[in-house]
N, C-alpha and C positions, 0 to 999 in steps of 0.2 A: 372555216372552223377556227375558233380561238379557244385554246384550252380544251375543255370537255364539253362546252356548250356552243351551239351555233348562234352567232349574233351577227348583225350586219356589219360590214366593214366600216361604214360611216360612224356607227355607234361606237365601235371599238376605237377608231381613231379619235373621236371626240373625247372619249374617256382618257386616252393617253395624253392628248395635247391640252385639253381644257377640262380640269376636274369639275365635278358638278357644282361645287360651291363658288366657282370663279365668277359666274354671273351675279350671284347674290352679293359677292364681295364688291363688285363694281357698283351696284346700286347702293350698298351701305356706305361706301366711300363717297359717292355722290351726295348722299344725304348729309354726311358729316361735313363735307366741304361747303355745302349749301348753308348749313347752320353756322359755320365759322364765318363765311362771307356776310351773312345776314346780321349776325351779332356784331361783327366788325363795323359794318356800315351803320348799325343802330346808334353807335356812339357819335357818328358824324352827322347823320340826318335820317329822320324816319322815312322820308321819301326814297332815299338811296337804299335803305334796308328793304323797303317794299319792292323796289326794283330788283334787288338782289334775289329776293324770294321768287319773283316772277321769272327772272333769268334762270334760276336753278330748276324751277318746275318745267321750263321750256325744254330742258334736256332730260330731266329725271322721268317725266311721264312717258315720253316715247321709248326711253331706254328700258323702263320697267315693263312696258307692254311687250317690247321686243324680246326681252329675256323670258318673260312668261310664255309667249307664243312660240319662241324658238325651242323651249324645253319640251314642247309637245309634238315635235315633228323631226324627222331626219330627211325629209324630201328636199333636195337642193333647190329646186325651183320655188318651193314655198318659202324657204329661208331667204332666198334672194328677193322674193316679193315682199316679205316682211321687212327686209332692210330698206327697200324702196319706200314702203309705207312709213317706216321710222323717219327717214330723211325728209319726206314730204310733210309729215306731221310736225317735225321740228321746225321746218321753214314756215309752215302755217302759223304755229304758235309764236314764232318770232315776229311775224307780221302783225298778229293780233296784239301782242304786247307793245310793239313800237307805234303802231298806227292808232289802234283803238284805245288801249289803256294809257298810252303816252307816258311810259315809265321813264325815269331818269336814266340816261344812257351809261353813265359811269358804273353805277351799281349793277345794272342789267348785264352789261358786257363783261365786267369783272367776274361776276358770279358765273356767267355762261362759260367763260374760259376756265375758271377754277373747277367747275363741275366736269367739263370735258377732260381736264387734266387727270381726273380720276382713272381714266382708261390706262394711262401710262403708269400711274402709281400702282395700279392693281397688277401690272406685269413685272413690277420691281422684284428683285431676288428675295427681299425679306418677307414677301407675301407668298412664298412657295407653299402650296397646300399639299402637294403630293411629293413624297420622298421615295427614292428607289433604293432597294437593298443592293449593294454592289456585288455581293456574292451570288445571289440567286437570280437577280434581275427582276424581282417581283416588287410590286408597289407596296409601300408601308403607309398606313393612314394615320 
């Protein structure tokens, strides 16, 4: 029992540790970083800009699917399986981009790293989404 309503322990812990908007924040930051990398490389070379877009999509598409599917379940085995699918899909998209699309490596890998960096940026203190009231110990939104 948590408060006055019975909810699962996993759901309660997830609310305390990761607020609902944290997953969407990561996806939004990934899109912003992808746009910055793409526009930055556009001034250098259009092929590098194209590679940057492909590199960003290699990370954003599996991450968006993982965030969407993860929001629909609290089953630990299903969440683990979704993480494995996300990793395999990311690797498959990298192979497709490098082997079949033959993108420029500089733009591709730079964008790939920048978009992955959004996970760290979203955990930064200036992106705190939930604040706690010191007196009562309750969450303020």
